[in-house]
SERO-4910 file (N, C-alpha, C, O; in steps of 0.05 Angstrom, whole numbers):
BEGIN
 pado doro    nc1    nc2    nc3   cac1   cac2   cac3    cc1    cc2    cc3    oc1    oc2    oc3
  Met    A   -300     36    854   -278     28    837   -288     30    808   -309     18    801
  Thr    A   -273     44    791   -281     47    763   -268     25    746   -246     17    752
  Gln    A   -283     17    726   -273     -4    709   -256      9    687   -265     29    674
  Ser    A   -233     -1    682   -215     10    662   -223     -1    634   -230    -24    631
  His    A   -223     17    615   -229      9    587   -204      2    571   -205     -2    547
  Thr    A   -181      1    585   -157     -6    572   -157    -35    565   -158    -52    583
  Lys    A   -156    -41    540   -156    -69    531   -128    -75    520   -117    -60    505
  Ile    A   -118    -98    528    -92   -106    518    -96   -114    488   -112   -132    482
  Ser    A    -81   -101    471    -83   -106    442    -71   -134    436    -51   -142    447
  Gln    A    -84   -147    418    -73   -173    409    -50   -168    390    -49   -148    376
  Tyr    A    -32   -187    389    -10   -186    371     -8   -212    355     -9   -233    367
  Pro    A     -6   -211    330     -8   -187    313    -36   -176    312    -55   -191    316
  Pro    A    -39   -150    306    -66   -139    305    -83   -149    282    -72   -157    261
  Gly    A   -109   -150    286   -127   -159    265   -131   -189    266   -122   -203    284
  Asp    A   -144   -198    245   -150   -227    242   -125   -242    235   -109   -233    218
  Phe    A   -121   -265    246    -97   -282    240    -96   -289    210    -74   -290    199
  Ala    A   -118   -293    197   -118   -300    169   -106   -279    152    -92   -285    132
  Ile    A   -109   -254    159    -97   -232    142    -67   -234    144    -53   -227    124
  Trp    A    -56   -243    166    -27   -245    168    -16   -267    151      6   -265    141
  Ile    A    -31   -289    148    -22   -310    129    -21   -298    101     -2   -303     86
  Phe    A    -42   -284     94    -43   -271     68    -21   -250     64     -8   -250     44
  Ile    A    -16   -234     85      5   -213     83     32   -226     80     48   -218     63
  Tyr    A     38   -247     95     64   -260     93     67   -273     65     89   -272     54
  Ala    A     45   -284     54     47   -296     27     52   -274      7     68   -278    -11
  Glu    A     39   -252     10     43   -229     -9     71   -218     -7     83   -212    -27
  Leu    A     81   -215     17    108   -205     21    128   -225      9    149   -216     -2
  Leu    A    123   -250     10    140   -270     -2    140   -266    -33    162   -267    -45
  Val    A    117   -262    -45    115   -258    -74    130   -233    -81    146   -233   -100
  Phe    A    126   -211    -67    140   -186    -73    170   -190    -69    186   -179    -84
  Gly    A    178   -204    -48    206   -209    -43    219   -224    -66    242   -218    -73
  Ile    A    205   -244    -77    216   -258   -100    218   -239   -124    238   -240   -138
  Phe    A    198   -222   -128    200   -201   -149    225   -184   -145    240   -180   -164
  Phe    A    229   -174   -120    251   -156   -115    278   -170   -119    297   -158   -130
  Leu    A    281   -195   -110    306   -210   -114    311   -215   -143    334   -213   -153
  Ser    A    290   -223   -158    293   -227   -187    301   -202   -201    318   -202   -219
  Tyr    A    289   -179   -193    296   -153   -204    326   -147   -199    341   -140   -217
  Ala    A    335   -151   -174    362   -145   -167    382   -163   -183    403   -154   -192
  Phe    A    375   -189   -186    392   -207   -201    393   -198   -231    415   -196   -242
  Ala    A    370   -192   -243    369   -184   -271    384   -158   -275    398   -154   -294
  Arg    A    381   -140   -255    395   -114   -257    425   -118   -256    440   -105   -270
  Ser    A    434   -136   -239    463   -141   -237    475   -152   -263    499   -150   -267
  Gln    A    458   -165   -279    467   -176   -305    469   -155   -327    482   -159   -347
  Asn    A    454   -133   -323    454   -112   -344    449    -84   -332    429    -72   -336
  Val    A    469    -75   -316    466    -50   -301    462    -26   -320    445     -9   -314
  Glu    A    476    -25   -342    473     -2   -360    445      1   -371    434     23   -371
  Leu    A    433    -22   -380    406    -21   -391    387    -12   -369    369      5   -375
  Phe    A    389    -22   -345    371    -15   -324    374     14   -316    354     28   -313
  Asn    A    399     24   -314    403     52   -308    393     71   -329    380     91   -323
  Glu    A    397     63   -354    388     80   -377    357     80   -378    345    101   -382
  Ser    A    345     57   -375    315     56   -376    303     70   -352    282     83   -355
  Gln    A    316     68   -329    305     81   -305    303    111   -308    286    124   -295
  Leu    A    320    123   -325    319    152   -329    293    161   -341    286    185   -339
  Asn    A    278    143   -355    252    150   -367    229    151   -347    208    160   -353
  Leu    A    234    141   -323    213    141   -303    210    169   -291    228    185   -290
  Asn    A    185    174   -282    179    200   -270    184    198   -239    166    189   -225
  Arg    A    208    205   -231    214    203   -202    197    221   -185    191    214   -162
  Ile    A    190    244   -196    173    262   -180    146    250   -173    137    251   -150
  Ser    A    133    237   -193    108    224   -188    111    200   -169     94    195   -152
  Gly    A    134    186   -171    140    164   -153    143    174   -125    134    162   -105
  Ala    A    158    197   -122    162    209    -95    136    219    -83    131    215    -59
  Ile    A    120    232   -100     93    241    -90     76    218    -81     64    219    -60
  Asn    A     77    196    -97     61    172    -89     72    160    -63     56    149    -47
  Thr    A     98    162    -58    109    153    -33     98    169    -10     90    158     11
  Leu    A     98    195    -13     87    213      8     57    207     12     48    208     35
  Ile    A     43    203     -9     15    197     -8     10    172      9     -7    172     27
  Leu    A     24    150      3     20    125     17     28    127     46     15    116     64
  Ile    A     50    141     52     59    144     80     38    160     95     31    153    118
  Thr    A     28    181     83      7    197     96    -18    181    100    -31    183    121
  Ser    A    -26    166     80    -50    150     82    -47    129    105    -67    123    119
  Ser    A    -24    118    108    -19     99    130    -21    113    157    -32    101    176
  Tyr    A    -12    138    158    -15    153    183    -45    157    189    -54    154    212
  Phe    A    -61    163    168    -90    166    172   -103    140    182   -121    141    198
  Val    A    -93    118    172   -104     92    180    -96     87    210   -112     76    225
  Val    A    -72     95    217    -64     93    246    -83    110    263    -91    101    284
  Arg    A    -89    133    254   -108    151    268   -135    138    270   -149    141    291
  Ala    A   -144    124    249   -170    111    250   -170     89    271   -190     86    285
  Val    A   -149     73    273   -147     52    293   -147     65    321   -161     55    339
  Ala    A   -132     87    324   -132    100    350   -160    110    358   -169    109    381
  Ala    A   -175    121    338   -202    131    342   -221    109    351   -236    113    370
  Ile    A   -219     86    338   -238     65    346   -231     53    373   -248     44    387
  Arg    A   -205     53    380   -198     44    406   -208     63    428   -211     55    451
  Glu    A   -215     88    420   -227    107    439   -258    107    436   -271    124    446
  Asn    A   -268     87    420   -296     84    416   -308    107    399   -332    114    403
  Lys    A   -293    118    381   -302    141    365   -305    131    336   -288    135    319
  Ser    A   -328    118    331   -333    105    305   -333    125    282   -321    120    261
  Leu    A   -347    148    285   -348    167    264   -321    180    257   -315    184    234
  Leu    A   -305    185    278   -278    195    274   -261    174    259   -246    181    241
  Cys    A   -264    149    267   -251    127    253   -258    127    224   -241    125    207
  Ala    A   -284    130    218   -293    130    190   -282    153    175   -275    151    151
  Arg    A   -280    176    187   -269    200    174   -239    197    167   -230    204    146
  Trp    A   -224    185    186   -196    180    181   -193    160    158   -175    163    141
  Leu    A   -210    140    158   -209    121    136   -216    133    109   -204    127     89
  Leu    A   -235    151    109   -242    165     85   -219    182     75   -214    182     51
  Ala    A   -205    195     93   -181    210     85   -160    192     72   -148    200     52
  Ala    A   -156    168     83   -137    149     72   -146    140     44   -130    137     26
  Ile    A   -172    136     41   -183    127     15   -180    149     -6   -174    143    -29
  Val    A   -184    174      2   -180    196    -17   -151    197    -27   -146    200    -50
  Leu    A   -133    193     -8   -104    193    -16    -98    169    -33    -83    171    -52
  Ala    A   -110    146    -27   -106    122    -44   -116    127    -72   -104    118    -92
  Ser    A   -138    142    -74   -148    149   -101   -129    167   -116   -126    164   -140
  Ala    A   -116    185   -101    -96    202   -114    -72    185   -124    -62    190   -146
  Phe    A    -64    166   -108    -43    147   -116    -50    134   -142    -35    133   -161
  Ile    A    -75    123   -143    -85    109   -167    -84    128   -191    -75    120   -213
  Gly    A    -94    152   -188    -94    172   -210    -66    178   -220    -62    178   -245
  Ile    A    -47    182   -202    -20    188   -210     -7    164   -224      6    167   -245
  Lys    A    -12    141   -213     -1    116   -225    -13    111   -253      2    103   -271
  Leu    A    -39    116   -256    -51    112   -282    -39    132   -303    -33    124   -325
  Phe    A    -35    157   -294    -22    176   -312      6    166   -320     14    169   -343
  Glu    A     20    155   -301     47    144   -307     46    121   -326     61    120   -346
  Phe    A     27    103   -322     24     80   -340     17     90   -368     29     80   -388
  Ile    A     -2    108   -370    -10    119   -396     13    132   -411     17    128   -435
  Ser    A     29    148   -396     52    161   -407     72    141   -418     83    145   -440
  Ile    A     77    120   -403     97    100   -412     87     85   -437    101     81   -456
  Tyr    A     61     77   -436     50     63   -459     48     80   -484     51     71   -506
  Ser    A     44    106   -480     42    125   -503     70    128   -516     71    136   -540
  Glu    A     91    122   -502    118    123   -513    125     97   -527    147     93   -538
  Gly    A    106     78   -528    110     52   -541    124     32   -524    133     11   -534
  Ile    A    126     38   -498    140     20   -480    120     -1   -469     97      6   -463
  Ser    A    128    -26   -469    111    -47   -459    128    -68   -443    152    -64   -440
  Leu    A    115    -89   -435    130   -110   -420    152   -122   -437    172   -132   -426
  Ser    A    149   -122   -464    169   -135   -481    191   -115   -490    208   -123   -506
  Thr    A    190    -90   -481    211    -71   -490    239    -79   -481    257    -81   -498
  Asn    A    242    -85   -455    267    -96   -445    262   -107   -417    240   -105   -407
  Asp    A    283   -118   -405    279   -131   -379    272   -110   -357    255   -116   -340
  Phe    A    283    -87   -358    276    -66   -338    247    -60   -339    234    -61   -318
  Tyr    A    236    -55   -362    207    -48   -364    189    -71   -358    167    -68   -348
  Met    A    199    -95   -364    183   -119   -356    180   -120   -326    158   -124   -316
  Phe    A    202   -115   -311    201   -115   -282    185    -91   -272    168    -94   -255
  Tyr    A    192    -68   -283    178    -43   -273    148    -45   -277    133    -41   -258
  Leu    A    139    -52   -300    110    -54   -305     97    -76   -289     75    -72   -279
  Ser    A    110    -99   -288     99   -121   -273     96   -115   -243     75   -118   -231
  Met    A    118   -105   -231    118   -100   -202     99    -76   -195     84    -78   -176
  Thr    A    100    -55   -211     83    -32   -204     54    -38   -209     37    -28   -195
  Phe    A     48    -53   -230     20    -60   -235     10    -79   -213    -13    -77   -204
  Phe    A     26    -98   -205     19   -117   -184     13   -101   -158     -6   -106   -144
  His    A     30    -82   -152     26    -65   -129      1    -48   -132    -15    -45   -113
  Phe    A     -3    -37   -156    -27    -21   -163    -52    -36   -156    -71    -25   -145
  Met    A    -53    -62   -164    -76    -79   -158    -80    -83   -128   -102    -85   -118
  His    A    -58    -84   -113    -60    -86    -84    -71    -60    -72    -85    -61    -52
  Val    A    -64    -38    -83    -75    -12    -74   -105    -12    -78   -120     -4    -60
  Ile    A   -114    -21   -101   -143    -22   -106   -157    -41    -86   -178    -34    -75
  Met    A   -145    -64    -82   -157    -83    -62   -157    -71    -34   -176    -74    -20
  Gly    A   -135    -57    -27   -134    -43     -2   -156    -22      1   -167    -19     23
  Met    A   -161     -8    -20   -182     12    -20   -209     -1    -15   -226      9      0
  Val    A   -214    -23    -29   -240    -37    -25   -242    -46      4   -264    -43     16
  Ile    A   -221    -56     16   -222    -64     44   -227    -40     62   -244    -41     80
  Leu    A   -213    -18     57   -216      6     74   -245     18     71   -256     27     90
  Ile    A   -256     16     47   -283     26     43   -303      9     59   -321     20     72
  Ala    A   -299    -17     58   -317    -35     73   -315    -30    103   -335    -28    117
  Val    A   -291    -27    113   -286    -21    141   -298      7    148   -311     10    169
  Met    A   -294     26    131   -304     53    136   -335     53    138   -346     65    156
  Leu    A   -348     39    119   -377     38    120   -388     24    145   -408     33    157
  Lys    A   -374      3    153   -383    -11    178   -378      7    202   -394      8    221
  Ala    A   -356     22    203   -350     40    225   -370     62    226   -379     70    247
  Lys    A   -378     72    203   -397     94    201   -424     85    212   -439    102    224
  Gln    A   -430     60    210   -456     49    220   -453     40    249   -472     28    260
  Gly    A   -430     45    261   -426     37    289   -420      8    293   -425     -3    314
  Gly    A   -410     -5    272   -405    -34    273   -380    -42    288   -375    -66    292
  Tyr    A   -364    -23    297   -340    -28    313   -342    -13    339   -356      7    341
  Ser    A   -326    -22    358   -325     -8    384   -297    -11    395   -280    -24    383
  Asn    A   -292      2    418   -266     -2    431   -262    -30    440   -239    -39    444
  Glu    A   -283    -45    444   -281    -73    452   -279    -92    429   -267   -114    431
  Asp    A   -290    -85    406   -291   -103    383   -284    -87    357   -301    -75    344
  His    A   -259    -86    351   -250    -71    327   -229    -87    311   -212    -75    298
  Thr    A   -231   -113    312   -212   -130    297   -213   -124    267   -192   -124    254
  Gly    A   -237   -118    257   -239   -112    228   -223    -87    220   -211    -86    199
  Val    A   -223    -67    238   -208    -42    232   -178    -49    232   -163    -40    214
  Glu    A   -169    -64    252   -141    -72    253   -133    -90    230   -110    -89    220
  Thr    A   -151   -107    221   -145   -124    198   -141   -108    173   -122   -112    158
  Gly    A   -160    -89    168   -157    -72    145   -132    -55    146   -118    -51    126
  Ala    A   -126    -45    170   -102    -28    174    -76    -45    169    -58    -34    157
  Ser    A    -76    -69    178    -52    -86    174    -47    -90    144    -25    -89    135
  Tyr    A    -69    -96    129    -66    -99    100    -55    -73     87    -37    -74     71
  Trp    A    -67    -51     96    -59    -25     84    -30    -19     89    -16     -9     72
  His    A    -21    -25    113      7    -20    120     26    -38    103     48    -30     96
  Met    A     17    -62     97     33    -79     79     35    -67     52     57    -67     40
  Val    A     14    -56     41     14    -42     15     34    -19     16     49    -15     -3
  Asp    A     33     -4     37     51     19     41     80      9     42     98     20     29
  Leu    A     85    -11     59    113    -22     62    124    -31     35    147    -25     29
  Val    A    108    -45     20    118    -55     -6    126    -31    -24    147    -32    -37
  Trp    A    110    -10    -24    117     14    -41    143     27    -31    159     36    -47
  Ile    A    146     28     -4    170     41      7    195     26     -1    217     38     -3
  Ile    A    193      0     -7    216    -15    -18    217    -12    -48    238     -9    -60
  Leu    A    194    -14    -61    192    -13    -90    202     13   -102    217     13   -122
  Phe    A    194     36    -90    201     62   -101    232     66   -103    242     71   -125
  Pro    A    247     63    -81    276     67    -84    289     46   -101    308     52   -116
  Leu    A    279     21    -99    292     -1   -115    289      5   -144    309      1   -159
  Val    A    266     13   -154    262     15   -183    266     44   -193    277     47   -215
  Tyr    A    259     64   -178    260     91   -187    287    105   -181    296    123   -196
  Val    A    300     98   -159    322    114   -149    349    100   -150    368    112   -161
  Met    A    351     76   -140    377     62   -137    390     58   -165    378     49   -184
  Arg    A    416     65   -166    431     63   -191    456     46   -186    471     42   -205
***
């Protein structure tokens, strides 16, 4: 009789503490989104006019980047569940490279906006846009740090199909970062 390596995955995946953090972060972003929606309802014309200055193409590209990076993270989790540490590390590296591209595009966007003399005090739209996107930007950086740490440990064989909570923890955080952007992009860049 052969022993099955099928392990029942825990739910939610990863360390329980990350879920407390994720729920707290989603609450903060939710408050941001509701405040934005309320402020927008009070001055629709200003928000629509200011929104036209945003680079929707870079926002759309960043959306594709984050969705693809999340797919790569899913592949990393699948690889470690098959006990393939090096493949897991490679998938994580691919996600990190895409996250770096997101950071580069977002920095270019921030520089372009500031070079036009736009700041937090320009109007309510830009106050929300800059606050929310910078807050998200910092979460992307934190997510990259987490993914790098997980990748390095995976590369050294620190995870296995039996013990990969760290990979799932990092993946859970990264998916939260992606989810927030999937809401943030249409809310701020597209909806009129």
